[in-house]
C-alpha positions, 0 to 999 in steps of 0.5 A: 843310877849313879846315885845308887852306886855308893850305897850299893858298894857299901852294902856289898861290903858291909852286909856280908861281913856283918852277916858273917860275923853274926853267923860265927858269933852264934855257934861260938856260944853253942847255938846252931840248930842245924848241928844240934846246938839249940841252946846258948852255952859256953861249951865251945869256949871250954873246948877251945881253952882246953886245946893244947898250944892255944896260948902259943898260937895266939902269941905268934899270931899277935906278935907276927902282926905287930912285928911285921907291920913295924918293920914294913912301915919303917922300911917304907918310911926310911926309903921315902925319906932317904931316896927321894928323886934318886934312881933307886926311887924311880926304879922301886916306884916302877916295881911297886905294883908288880911286886904287890901283884905277886900272890902271897903264897908264891912269895911264901914258897919262893922265900921258903926255897931261899931260906931252907937249910938246903935252899938257894942261899945255903947253896950259894955260900957253900961250901966255900964260906960255910964248909957245909957238904950237906944241909945243916940241921936247922929249923928255919922255915916253920920255926916256932917263933914265926920269924920266917912268917914275919919275913914273908909278911914284910916282903908283901906288906912293904910294897902295899904300904909304899903304894898307899904312901905314894897315893897319899903324898900328892895331897900334901905337896911334899916337895914344898914342905921339904924345900921349906925345911931345907931352907931352915938348914935341915938335911933332906932326910930329916926334912922329910921325916919332920915336915912330911911324915907327921902329915902323911901318917893320918892318911895311911892309918887305915891301910896300916890297920888293914895290914895288921889285921891281915898279918895277925890272921893270914892262913896261906902264908902261915901254912907255908912259912909259919910254925906247925906245932902248934900252928898259928891261930888262923891255921888251927881254926881252919883245921877245926872247921874242916874236921870230920867231927862236926862238933869241932865247928862250934870250937872253930867258931869260938876260935874265930871270935878269939881271932877277932879279939887277937886282931883287935888287941893288936890294933889297940896296941898299935893305937896305944903306940901311936899315942906314946910316939905322938907325945914323945915324938913332939920333942924330937920334932921341935928340938931343932936337930937338923942333921943328927942321924941323917947318914943312918937314915940315908943308909937304911932307907936306900938299903933296906927296901932295896934288899927287900925288893931284891929278896922278893925278886930272888924268891921268884927267880928261885921258883923258876930255877926249881921248876926246871931243875933235874938232879941237884945235889947239895951244895951245888949252886945250880942244878946238874941238869935242867928239864921240863918234865915237871911242867909236863906233869903239872900242866895237863892237871891244872886246866880246870884250876887255871880256868877257875882262877881266870874266870873268877878273877876276871868276873870279880874284877869286871863287877868291881870296876863297874861299881868303883867307877860309878861310885867315883864318877858320882863323887866327882859330879857331886863334888863329894869329899874324898874321905866320905865313907872311905873307912867302910871300904876297909871293912873286909880288910880290917876284920880278919877273914876267918872271923866272918868267912866261916859265918858266911859258910854257915849262912850259905848252908842255912840258905841251902846254897851249896859250894859253887863258882858264884859263891867263890866269885862273890867272896872274892869281890869282897876283897877285890873292891877295896883294892881296886878303889884304893888303886884308882881313886887317887888318879880319878880325883887328880884328873884335871877338871878343865878337860870336863869343863871344856867338854861341857862348854862345847855342849857335851852332856855329863854322860858323853863327857865321861865316855869320850873324855874321862874314861879315855884319859883314865884308861892306863890307871884303870887298867893298872887298878884292874891288874892289881884287883886280878892279882888280889883275886888270884891270891885268895886262898881262904875264900876259895877254899871255904865258899868253894868247899873244895869244888872250885879248885884254883891255882892257889888252892892247889899250890897250898895243898901241896905245901905240906908234903908235895915235891918241891919241883911241882910246888915251884911250877904251881907257884910260878904259874900263880905268879905268872898270871898277875904278871900277864895282867900287868903286861897287858895293862901297860901294853893296851894303852900303848897300842890304843894311843900309839900316835898319842904318846902323852895319853899312854900313862895319864894318871 
């Protein structure tokens, strides 16, 4: 049965994505018999190209994907080069998984509450430093250039890229590379950049492409932080898809294909940038400069990621303050009164969304864990290369969600499948599986094989060795990977909205639905609930190994 696991895993990811792309491509060219489209035509594209503000929507989507990825990667690389072995390095490594687990919408709401003209940052510096007695008339959140959206994306992309770098670094033996370079007179930061990063980048290329694809097509963060007149392309597509005029479905499909083109253009631009840097960077690698710029690298590396982490934590802290704020006039730094009225108003109405969020997330995580562990165990037993077919795991992450989820909705409608819990869970599974695999695979491969060899030498079968040796040793990383996957499921907005048809509400869909006009206090309660669920998951992932291995300390965090 283990031999079937890899094929089943790849089929689970590739088949829905392929079917979704096909079913969105046909309506994009006018063919959808269910809506009267019996012939191929270019009418959907004419409607799309005539839509006002389309060029600006495309430009913001394209720019936000590239700019946020460049900034996030630069922050992570400078941090790794400058902070190796410091207390900041140890602290950030402990925080990276919890920061990654905070849902995108929760970070976006928190950042909006921080940066808004009447937000926390303005209150903390007013009126002493600014002289403001009332909020300035500045368009910071939802600005037309998408700068607030880019800032929110950086806060979420940096922890993900850092986690991918930390997972890939053990394959390179970075300490030996840095030691060798330092023996030749290079400063520690320059030694890391010249000796480690060129070998590290090929290992994190696919995660970077996944970040670009997500950033160019994000929906929930764009609805909260992005421009509104016009919105980003992905938000426009969602609006057209939900329009009561079913003719708009054809334009939405054409827009989905255009979104795929925008993402591919961003990926191509990044690839061309790689080639240019590869040619130009070679001279810098061999020019013999050993200390030039090391101070700036150290300063930027230790300050930028620390500031990004502090900003993310402040955003969540701001949600907590707003959720219990009573009367709060500007420019007071803190509310005049605190109250639990907002929680009392929200909690009775979120029982169903909360139940849906947990049931969908737990079911998707459990199924993904079984498939991923079976696939990794098959690879371990048959000594398959680590990178065999791994690029297929990134398929749902590299292809924009709007480019195939709309097609999946059309396919489900063609099969007479109504929006339901099972469809939502299956859609979440597409995104939970890659993250669980990426979180667990390195720990699985790094487990000392001598433990299994000893078990086999004592007569244990491979199955018994798996249950009694490998699985107990990997309990901590497995639970952490499941916590990451649960957080990914909790944060899914577009799959829940489309495949659930509004009939499977979750905490995320409820929070984003209030973004356009709801009370700031009620939004803070929902966003905080959304962030609290992954925190509980990570707490359990840390607590359970400590309880099970209470008398075996070294078993608590085997990776």
